[in-house]
Structure formats: structure tokens, C-alpha cells
N, C-alpha and C positions, 0 to 999 in steps of 0.2 A: 443445471450446471454440468457440462460434459468434459471440459478441459481446463486444467489449472496449470499455469506457467510459474515455475519457481526459479528465478535467477539466483545462483549461489556462487560464492567465492570458495566454497568447499572448506571453510574454516568454522570454528566454533561460534563465530559472531552471527552466523545465520542458522544456528540450531533451532532457535525459537521460531523463526519463520518456517523452518522445515516442519516443526511440530504442528503449526497452524495449517500448513498445506496438507499434512498427513490427516489431520482431523477432518478437513473439508472434503478431501478426496475420498476418504472412507465413507463419510456421511452421504455424499451425493453419488458414490460409485463412479467418480470422475477419473479420467486419465490424467496423470501427473507428468508434466514435462520438466525434466531437470536440465536447466540451462546454465552453462558456464561460458563466460565471454573473456577471451584473452585480449587485453588492450594491444593496439598496434605497437610494435617495438619502436623505441626512440633511438635516433642516431647517436652514436658514441663519438663525440667530437675529439676525444683523446686519441683516436685511431687514425692513421694516415689514409689518405685517399690516393689510390694508384690509378693513374690514367683516367679513362672514361668508365671504368668498370665499377668505381666506387667501392673497391675492396676495403674492408675495414670500417666503412661508414656506419654499419649497423652490426651490432653484436647480438645475436639471437640464439638462445638455447631452445632447441625444439622440444618444448614441454608438452606438446599435444598428447603423446602417448601416456604421459603421467596423469594428466587431467582426465583423459578419456577413461583410464583405468579406475580413477577415483569415482567418476560418475557412474561407471558400470557397477562397481561394488555397492555404491549407495542405492542404485536402482534395484540391485539384487536383494538388498536388505528390505527394501520397501515391498518388493514383489513377494518376499517370504511372508509379509504381513497381510498379503491378499490384495495389495494395490496394483493397479496397472500403470507401468512407468515407461517412459521413453527418455533417452538422453539426447542432448543437443549441445555440441561444442562449436563455438564460433570465435572468430577473431575480428576485431574492429572497435569502433567507438561503442562504449558499453550501452549508453542510453539508446542509441539508434538500433543496436543489435537486439536489445530487449524488445523494443517496439516492433521491429521486423519479425522477430520470432513469434511474438504474440499474434500478429496478423497471419503469418504463415500457418501456425498451428490452430488458428481460430480459437484462441484462448477465451474463456468466459471470465477468467479472473487471473490477475498477476499478484503473486505473494512475494514480497521482497523484505529483506531484513534491514535493520538500521541499528548501529551501535554508537557508543560514545568514544570509540577508539579513533585513531587517525590514519588508518590504512587507506590505500587508494579507493577500495570499494566503499569504505565508510564515508569518505568525502564525497564520493559519487552519490550515495543515497541521501546524504544531508543536503546536497546542492541540486540534485536532479530528480529526486523522487517526485516532486511536484510537477516537473515537466513531463515525466512519464505518466503521471495520473491525468494531466491535462490532455496529452496527445494520444494516449492509448484509446483503443476502441472499446475497452472493457473496464470494469472497476479494478482498483488497485488496493491491496491490503499491505500496509507498512507496519512491520512488527519490530518493536525495539528489542534489542538483545537483553537477555537476562544476565545481570551482572554477578549472579551467584555462580558457584562452581558447576552446577548442573542446571540445565534448562528445566523450568517448572512444567508440570503437566498443564495442558491448555484445556479450557472449557468455554462453552458459549451459553451462559445463563442470563447475563445481564447486558443488554444493549442500550446505548443512549444515542439518539438521533439529534444532532445539534442543528439549529436553524435560526437565521436572522429574522424570520417571519416577514421578509420583504419581497420575495418573489415566489413564483409557483414551483413547488417541489413535489407535486403529487406523484410523478413517475418514480423519482428516486426514493421517496418515502414508501411507496408501495413495495419497492424491492426490499427495503429494510424490514417492513412488516412481514413479507414473505419469508425472509431469512430467519427472523425471530420465531415465527410460528413453526417453521420447519424443524427448528431445534427445541421447540417448547420453551423458549427463553422469554424473559420479560423485556418489554420495550418501553422506554420513556423518551419524551421529547424534552430537549433542553433549549431554552431561549435565554441568551445573555443580553440583558438590556444595558448597553454600554453608553456612558455619558459622552464618549467621543464619536458616536455613530448616529446618523440621522434616523428618524423614524418616519418613513415615507408612506407606509401602508398600515391599515388598522390591524392590530395584533389579533383581535377577536375574529375578524374575517379570515385571516390567514390560518388561524388555528382551526376554524370551522372546516376549512378545506381539508386539512390533515385528518380531522375527525371523520369526515366523510369517507376517506380512504381507509381509515382504521376499522370502521364498522360501528356497530351499535353499542359496544362496550365503551365506557368513558375513557378518553385518551389521557394517560398520565402526562402532565406537563409541569416541568420545573422551570421557574424563572429566577435568574440570578442578576442582581444589580451590581455593576462593577464599573470601574473607570475605563477599562478596555475589554474587548471580547476575549483576548488571550488570557488576561488576568482572571476573568470570570470563569473561563473553562478550567484553568489550573486550580482555582479554588474549589470548584465543584468536584473535580477528579480527586483532589486530596481529601475531600469529605465523604466521598461515596465510592463503593466498590463497583467498578465497571470493567467488564470483560472486553468490550468492543465499543469504540467511539466511531460514529458514522457521520461523515460530512459530505457535502456536495461541492464540487469545483465547477466553475463556469468560465466561458471565454471572457477575456479581459475587456468587456465593453465598459461604457461609462459608468453604468450602475454598479457592476461588480467591482470596478476600481474604487468607487466611492464607498461601497459597503464592505467592510472587513478586508482591506487590501492586503494581499499576501497572507491571509489568515491560515490557509491550508499549508503553505510553506512553513510558517512558524510552528504550527502544531506538529508537522512531520518531524521537525528537528527537536521539539521540546517534549512531546508527549511520551510518558512512560506507559501509556495504554495503547494497544494495537489500534490503528486508525484505518478504517475502511473508507476509501474515497470513491464516490460515484461521480461520473460525469453527468452533466445535465441531461444527456440523451443516452446514457449507458443502460445496459440491461444485464441483469445477473440471473 
């Protein structure tokens, strides 16, 4: 991993995402791109329009120097810790700007925050993080905000790879295995057998494929019976200590629409555990 992109609104809501980006950048000696996107200004309809100039149609305080100064200070703090940082300040639609920046910087990972607050950035993450994960060329790590006064130290010791055991996930599972082994972390596979989901493929055969990727050591697999996949995941996470939950998102073909529709989106909004989302063809 060479480059990590961290979109930030420069508020405390993204502190925990920053801590994860800091951990990964330090571990991989990766370049960290600090991105802030200013949404396009909205017209102020209370102001008069004069002639064809549109004077007063948009009230915009030029805050770019303020945000750039904040980005520069944050980069300086991280560089003092030994990290390599670069700042990127953009204006436009937030989701599109994040995806564009990820492509331009050739990011290997996007780390984004998510909180339970109701700011513009929070609503974006709740509604568009799945779209970012689906459309990005690289994996996306969604980190929920810590609701305590101070962000907790982050660690990567226990990973859980969740799978429906219904389609080939060898490539994404191999990436999860590599991540776990790089950190010396444990890795378990979680399969939620939900009563509202069809069982189209043999679970033993699909598990054997993952075992072949994992190697000669027995692959730890946990199976949870539940009415819904989301409910099973929530039950598992409430009963187990998990540092990182790993999922795969796919194009919305017939099969993926039939199996766990919008599961990734629901978990992005509900999970209190950081969620690493791999694209079916992504590489980390």
C-alpha cells in the first residue's frame, strides 16, 4: 500500500478515521493525502438579482485560506510523527470529488469517517459511503466516530471477514488474509445463515475455496443463524470483540440484488465497528 486518501471535514467527527489512517500509513510507510472538499455554494434567494450579472444571487465567504491553513497544520503534526503527507483542497460535489481525488492520487485505500450527528458531512457519509465504495477503484474503510470525549487508540488485532458463501470471493479474501498477516492479527470468517436469504451454493464447497486461499492451517469459521443478515451481524458484533469487519461489495446484478440487497449500505450506517469494504475486483 503506497497511498492513503483521507477525506476530512476537519472536525472531531473524523478524528477516529484520522487515527486509522495514521496507523495504516505508519505501518505501510504510505503517503497520506488529506482531502477537504468544500460543497458548491447554494444560491441565496433572499438577495436581489441585478440585471444579467446575478449580483447577490450567491453569497460566498471565501474560506479556502482558512481550510488550507487547517490542512497544512494537520499535515505538519502528522509529518512531525514521521508520516509523509500531502494536502488537497477542492470545491464541488463531495462524493465525486473524493472519487476524482482517489483516481488522481492513485490511492490504494480511502479512509472516511462516519458519525451519528446530522451535519452535512455526516449525512453524506451515511447516504453516499456505499456509492463511494462501489465506484472507487480501491477499498474503502468507513470508521464510525467515537462518541466519547477523546478518540480511542486504534489497533488491528482481530479481523472478521463476512461472507454469504454464495459467490467467489477468493481475491478479496486473499487481500484480507494479507492484511491480517501483515499486522499479525487473527482472522475469522463469519457466515450468517439468514432465513430470508436463499442458499444457492453448497456452503462446504465455498468454504473449501476460502480454505485454499488461507493455507494449510484450519480456517476459523463462525456460523450464525438469524432471521436477517443484518440482525445476525449485529448479534455477532455485540457478542465478540472485533477491530475490523471486512465485506465485499459487488455490482448490482441479479444475484447480488437477490442476495443481501443493500447489506453494505445498512452496515455502513449501523455498524459501530470499522468496516473495510472491498470491491469484487479491488486490490489492496
